C-alpha positions as CSV (number, residue, x, y, z in Angstrom):
1,M,0.0,0.0,0.0
2,Y,1.1,3.6,-0.7
3,R,3.9,2.4,-2.9
4,D,3.6,5.6,-4.9
5,F,2.2,9.1,-4.5
6,D,1.3,9.9,-8.1
7,H,-1.2,12.6,-7.2
8,E,-2.8,14.9,-9.7
9,A,-2.7,17.9,-7.4
10,V,-1.3,18.6,-4.0
11,I,-1.9,22.0,-2.5
12,T,-0.4,23.3,0.8
13,R,-1.7,26.7,1.8
14,S,-1.4,29.0,4.8
15,D,-3.2,32.3,5.6
16,R,-1.5,34.2,8.3
17,L,-4.3,36.6,9.0
18,S,-6.8,33.9,9.9
19,G,-4.3,31.3,11.0
20,M,-5.6,28.7,8.6
21,T,-3.1,26.1,7.3
22,A,-4.3,23.1,5.2
23,V,-3.3,20.5,2.7
24,V,-5.6,19.5,-0.2
25,A,-4.6,16.3,-2.0
26,V,-6.3,15.1,-5.2
27,H,-5.1,11.7,-6.0
28,S,-7.2,10.7,-9.0
29,T,-10.1,12.1,-11.1
30,A,-10.1,9.1,-13.4
31,L,-13.6,8.0,-12.3
32,G,-14.9,11.5,-11.7
33,P,-14.3,14.6,-9.5
34,A,-12.3,13.7,-6.4
35,A,-14.4,13.1,-3.3
36,G,-13.2,12.7,0.3
37,G,-13.7,14.3,3.7
38,C,-11.8,17.1,5.4
39,R,-9.9,16.1,8.5
40,R,-8.9,18.6,11.2
41,W,-6.2,17.4,13.6
42,V,-3.3,18.6,15.7
43,Y,-0.4,17.5,13.6
44,P,3.2,17.7,14.9
45,D,4.2,19.6,11.8
46,R,3.3,20.2,8.2
47,G,5.2,17.2,7.0
48,A,3.0,14.9,9.0
49,A,-0.2,16.6,7.7
50,L,1.1,16.3,4.1
51,E,1.8,12.6,4.6
52,D,-1.6,12.0,6.1
53,A,-3.3,13.8,3.2
54,L,-1.4,11.8,0.6
55,K,-2.2,8.5,2.2
56,L,-5.9,9.3,2.9
57,S,-6.5,10.7,-0.6
58,R,-5.0,7.6,-2.3
59,G,-7.2,5.5,0.0
60,M,-10.2,7.4,-1.2
61,T,-9.4,6.5,-4.8
62,L,-9.4,2.8,-3.8
63,K,-12.6,3.2,-1.7
64,N,-14.6,5.0,-4.3
65,A,-13.6,2.6,-7.1
66,L,-14.6,-0.5,-5.2
67,A,-17.8,1.2,-3.9
68,G,-18.8,1.8,-7.5
69,V,-19.4,5.5,-7.2
70,P,-18.5,7.9,-10.0
71,F,-15.9,9.8,-8.1
72,G,-12.1,9.8,-7.8
73,G,-10.1,10.1,-4.6
74,G,-9.2,13.2,-2.7
75,K,-8.7,14.4,0.9
76,S,-8.0,17.6,2.8
77,V,-6.5,18.1,6.2
78,I,-6.5,21.2,8.3
79,L,-3.8,21.7,10.9
80,S,-5.6,22.4,14.1
81,D,-4.2,24.3,17.2
82,G,-6.6,22.4,19.4
83,Q,-9.3,25.1,19.2
84,A,-12.5,25.2,17.3
85,P,-12.0,26.7,13.8
86,T,-13.3,30.2,13.4
87,E,-15.7,31.2,10.6
88,R,-13.0,33.3,9.0
89,Q,-10.7,30.3,8.9
90,L,-13.4,28.1,7.3
91,A,-14.2,30.8,4.8
92,V,-10.5,30.9,3.8
93,F,-10.5,27.2,3.4
94,A,-13.6,27.4,1.3
95,E,-11.9,29.9,-1.0
96,W,-9.1,27.4,-1.6
97,L,-11.7,24.7,-2.5
98,N,-13.3,27.2,-4.9
99,E,-10.0,27.6,-6.7
100,L,-10.1,23.9,-7.6
101,D,-13.3,24.6,-9.4
102,G,-15.1,21.3,-8.7
103,Q,-12.0,19.1,-9.0
104,Y,-12.5,18.1,-5.4
105,V,-15.6,17.9,-3.2
106,T,-15.3,17.5,0.6
107,A,-17.4,16.4,3.5
108,E,-17.2,15.4,7.2
109,D,-14.2,13.6,8.8
110,V,-12.4,13.5,12.1
111,G,-12.6,17.0,13.7
112,M,-15.0,18.3,11.1
113,G,-18.7,17.7,11.9
114,L,-21.9,18.9,10.5
115,A,-21.6,22.4,12.0
116,Q,-18.3,23.0,10.3
117,I,-19.6,21.6,7.0
118,R,-22.6,23.9,7.2
119,T,-20.3,26.9,7.6
120,L,-18.2,25.8,4.6
121,A,-21.3,25.5,2.6
122,R,-22.0,29.3,3.0
123,Y,-18.8,30.0,1.1
124,T,-18.5,27.1,-1.4
125,S,-20.7,24.7,-3.3
126,H,-17.9,22.1,-3.3
127,V,-19.0,20.5,-0.1
128,S,-21.4,17.6,0.8
129,G,-22.6,15.7,3.8
130,L,-25.1,18.5,4.6
131,G,-28.2,18.1,6.6
132,R,-31.2,17.3,4.4
133,E,-32.8,20.6,5.2
134,D,-29.6,22.5,4.3
135,A,-29.2,20.7,1.0
136,G,-32.9,20.7,0.1
137,L,-32.7,17.0,-0.8
138,D,-34.2,13.7,0.4
139,I,-30.8,12.1,0.7
140,G,-27.5,12.8,2.4
141,G,-26.6,14.4,5.7
142,D,-24.1,13.3,8.2
143,P,-22.4,10.2,6.6
144,S,-21.3,8.8,10.0
145,P,-24.3,6.5,10.5
146,K,-23.9,5.1,7.0
147,T,-20.2,4.5,7.6
148,A,-21.0,2.6,10.8
149,Y,-23.6,0.5,9.2
150,G,-21.3,-0.5,6.4
151,V,-18.6,-1.4,8.8
152,F,-21.1,-3.5,10.8
153,L,-22.0,-5.4,7.6
154,G,-18.4,-6.0,6.8
155,L,-17.6,-7.1,10.3
156,E,-20.6,-9.4,10.4
157,R,-19.5,-11.1,7.1
158,A,-15.9,-11.4,8.2
159,C,-17.1,-13.2,11.3
160,Q,-19.2,-15.5,9.2
161,I,-16.1,-16.3,7.1
162,R,-13.5,-16.7,9.8
163,L,-15.6,-17.7,12.9
164,G,-18.1,-19.7,11.0
165,T,-21.2,-17.9,12.2
166,S,-23.1,-14.7,11.4
167,D,-24.7,-14.8,14.8
168,L,-22.7,-12.2,16.8
169,R,-24.3,-13.1,20.2
170,G,-21.4,-13.7,22.6
171,V,-18.7,-12.6,20.0
172,R,-16.1,-10.5,21.8
173,V,-15.5,-7.3,19.9
174,A,-12.8,-4.7,20.9
175,V,-13.7,-1.2,19.6
176,M,-11.0,1.4,19.6
177,G,-12.3,4.9,19.1
178,L,-15.8,6.1,20.2
179,G,-16.4,9.0,17.9
180,A,-19.6,9.3,15.8
181,V,-18.8,6.1,13.8
182,G,-17.3,4.1,16.6
183,M,-20.3,4.7,18.9
184,A,-22.8,3.9,16.2
185,L,-21.0,0.7,15.4
186,C,-21.2,-0.2,19.1
187,A,-24.9,0.3,19.0
188,H,-25.3,-2.1,16.1
189,L,-23.1,-4.7,17.8
190,H,-24.9,-4.4,21.1
191,N,-28.2,-4.9,19.4
192,T,-26.9,-8.3,18.0
193,G,-25.7,-9.4,21.4
194,A,-21.9,-8.9,20.9
195,L,-19.8,-8.4,24.0
196,L,-18.0,-5.1,23.8
197,T,-14.7,-3.9,25.1
198,V,-14.0,-0.3,24.3
199,T,-11.4,2.4,24.6
200,D,-11.2,6.1,23.8
201,L,-9.1,9.1,24.9
202,D,-12.3,10.7,26.0
203,Q,-13.4,9.0,29.2
204,K,-16.9,10.5,29.0
205,R,-17.4,8.5,25.8
206,V,-16.1,5.3,27.4
207,A,-18.5,5.9,30.3
208,M,-21.4,6.4,27.8
209,A,-20.6,3.0,26.1
210,I,-20.4,1.3,29.4
211,E,-23.8,2.7,30.4
212,N,-25.6,2.2,27.1
213,F,-24.1,-1.0,25.8
214,G,-22.8,-2.8,28.9
215,A,-19.3,-2.5,27.5
216,T,-16.0,-3.0,29.4
217,G,-13.7,0.0,29.3
218,V,-9.9,-0.4,29.2
219,A,-6.8,1.6,28.3
220,P,-5.8,1.7,24.6
221,D,-2.6,-0.4,25.2
222,E,-4.5,-3.0,27.1
223,L,-7.1,-3.3,24.4
224,L,-4.5,-4.6,22.0
225,L,-3.2,-7.2,24.4
226,R,-6.6,-8.7,25.5
227,P,-7.9,-11.7,23.6
228,H,-10.9,-10.9,21.5
229,D,-12.6,-12.4,18.5
230,V,-12.7,-9.1,16.6
231,F,-10.7,-5.9,16.7
232,A,-12.5,-2.9,15.3
233,P,-10.2,0.1,15.0
234,C,-12.4,3.2,14.6
235,A,-10.0,6.0,15.6
236,L,-7.0,7.2,13.6
237,G,-4.8,5.1,11.3
238,G,-1.6,3.3,11.8
239,V,-2.7,1.3,14.8
240,I,-1.5,-2.0,13.3
241,D,2.3,-1.9,13.1
242,H,4.7,-4.9,12.6
243,E,4.7,-5.9,16.3
244,T,1.0,-5.6,16.7
245,A,0.4,-7.6,13.5
246,K,2.5,-10.4,15.0
247,T,0.9,-10.5,18.4
248,I,-2.6,-9.1,18.5
249,P,-4.8,-11.9,19.9
250,V,-7.8,-11.7,17.5
251,R,-9.2,-13.6,14.6
252,V,-10.8,-10.7,12.7
253,I,-9.9,-7.1,12.2
254,A,-12.7,-5.0,10.8
255,G,-13.1,-1.3,11.6
256,A,-13.9,2.2,10.4
257,A,-10.4,3.8,10.7
258,N,-8.6,4.7,7.5
259,N,-5.1,3.3,6.8
260,Q,-5.2,0.9,9.7
261,L,-2.0,-0.9,8.6
262,V,1.3,0.8,8.7
263,D,2.4,-0.9,5.5
264,D,2.1,-4.0,3.3
265,V,4.2,-6.1,5.6
266,C,1.5,-5.9,8.3
267,A,-1.1,-7.3,5.9
268,D,1.2,-10.2,5.1
269,L,2.0,-10.8,8.8
270,L,-1.7,-11.0,9.6
271,N,-2.4,-13.3,6.7
272,E,0.4,-15.7,7.9
273,R,-1.4,-15.8,11.3
274,N,-4.8,-16.5,9.6
275,V,-6.1,-13.2,11.0
276,L,-8.8,-12.0,8.6
277,Y,-8.3,-8.4,7.8
278,A,-11.3,-6.7,6.2
279,P,-9.6,-3.9,4.2
280,D,-10.7,-0.6,5.7
281,F,-11.4,1.0,2.3
282,V,-13.8,-1.8,1.5
283,V,-15.9,-1.9,4.7
284,N,-15.9,1.8,5.6
285,A,-17.3,3.0,2.3
286,G,-20.9,3.6,3.5
287,G,-20.4,7.3,4.3
288,V,-18.9,8.1,0.9
289,I,-21.6,6.2,-0.8
290,S,-24.2,8.4,0.9
291,V,-22.2,11.6,0.2
292,S,-21.8,10.5,-3.5
293,A,-25.6,10.4,-4.0
294,E,-25.9,13.8,-2.4
295,I,-23.3,15.3,-4.7
296,L,-24.9,13.8,-7.8
297,M,-28.2,15.2,-6.7
298,Q,-26.7,18.6,-6.0
299,Q,-25.1,18.7,-9.4
300,G,-28.1,17.4,-11.3
301,R,-26.1,14.3,-12.4
302,Y,-28.2,11.7,-10.6
303,E,-29.4,9.4,-13.4
304,A,-30.2,6.0,-11.7
305,S,-33.6,4.6,-12.3
306,V,-34.2,4.0,-8.6
307,A,-34.7,6.4,-5.7
308,P,-31.4,7.8,-4.3
309,D,-32.0,6.2,-0.9
310,V,-32.4,2.8,-2.6
311,W,-29.2,3.5,-4.6
312,V,-27.3,4.2,-1.4
313,Q,-28.7,1.3,0.5
314,T,-28.0,-1.2,-2.4
315,R,-24.4,-0.1,-2.6
316,I,-23.9,-0.3,1.2
317,D,-25.5,-3.7,1.3
318,G,-23.0,-4.8,-1.4
319,I,-20.1,-4.3,1.0
320,S,-20.7,-7.9,2.3
321,E,-20.5,-9.4,-1.1
322,R,-17.5,-7.4,-2.2
323,L,-15.6,-8.5,0.9
324,T,-16.5,-12.1,0.3
325,K,-15.1,-12.0,-3.2
326,I,-11.9,-10.4,-2.0
327,V,-11.4,-13.0,0.7
328,Q,-12.1,-15.8,-1.8
329,E,-9.5,-14.5,-4.2
330,A,-7.0,-13.9,-1.5
331,H,-7.4,-17.5,-0.2
332,K,-7.1,-18.9,-3.7
333,R,-3.9,-17.0,-4.4
334,G,-2.4,-17.3,-1.0
335,V,-2.0,-13.5,-0.6
336,S,-3.4,-10.9,1.8
337,T,-6.9,-9.4,1.5
338,A,-5.3,-6.0,1.4
339,R,-3.3,-6.8,-1.7
340,V,-6.3,-8.2,-3.5
341,A,-8.6,-5.3,-2.6
342,E,-6.0,-2.8,-3.8
343,E,-5.4,-4.6,-7.0
344,Q,-9.1,-4.8,-7.8
345,A,-9.6,-1.1,-7.1
346,L,-6.6,-0.1,-9.3
347,R,-7.9,-2.3,-12.1
348,I,-11.1,-0.3,-12.1
349,V,-9.3,3.0,-12.1
350,T,-6.8,1.9,-14.8
351,G,-9.5,0.4,-16.9
352,N,-11.5,3.7,-16.9
353,C,-8.3,5.6,-17.9
354,Q,-7.8,3.3,-20.8
355,Q,-11.4,3.7,-22.0
356,A,-11.1,7.4,-21.7
357,A,-8.0,7.4,-23.9
């Protein structure tokens, strides 16, 4: 993964008056305008923010290709100082989006919720994930619930493949990260009878999961050491390094976080241990599927013969089958699921480029 960074456009901008600094990375527009959320995070430096944007945008190319939506991959990251962004800062960022003239459309991500997206929408049309009332559509809104549901479907199918059962009652699931997606995933799992162990830097969220879902709360380091059937990383990426891949005592890894594996070696190490890794860009595509329908409606490009909500639901439901085919091919070839998923996505992108030529 991430063997190249052949991006179409990478923009790093700063505005001293407002204090806004951001990176916008457009990896590919082969399948359509680049689509991907805007992340706001406290990065140690601009280099770290740039690296994150490059990886995340490439991941969006893979995600959108496999999800079957007519969009390429892009991502933006805003360097946060730990404080909420001001309206002036968001207005400046919107101006930078406008300069791309539709080449990239953004939406919610870590640190950028519906309130910030609504502010951006006052200054740019190149934004999605708006509330239905804001967009004036019968589709769209906060993509987090759709992301969580897609991850749940992928996790459920992964358990069926590796554990031999689609009944999650009594299945031990460790959830790392209790943001909007992680908490919604916990709700789905709790409703099926799964036994939850959770962790988050925000102890109020841990307490909420304990109260609402009967979860057990532990420290992040402890979570990776405790035996579980499933590990669901739902915070930031890079949680599976070489050592963790060699030792994590689980049979399935399926979560919402992007870029969960540090590199290709981690995927191979997990495969050697017969740990089923559900590639993140396969199972966490529910949100971008919802956002895609909203963008198409906003732009007057929605041409499907079914209602938009049916279009969205059908593609999210398809996550289970897409994961099944990836696992089957990986088993047949004796390679990791991450490799197969990436190859399938790149074939879609490359095939479209060849047709366009």
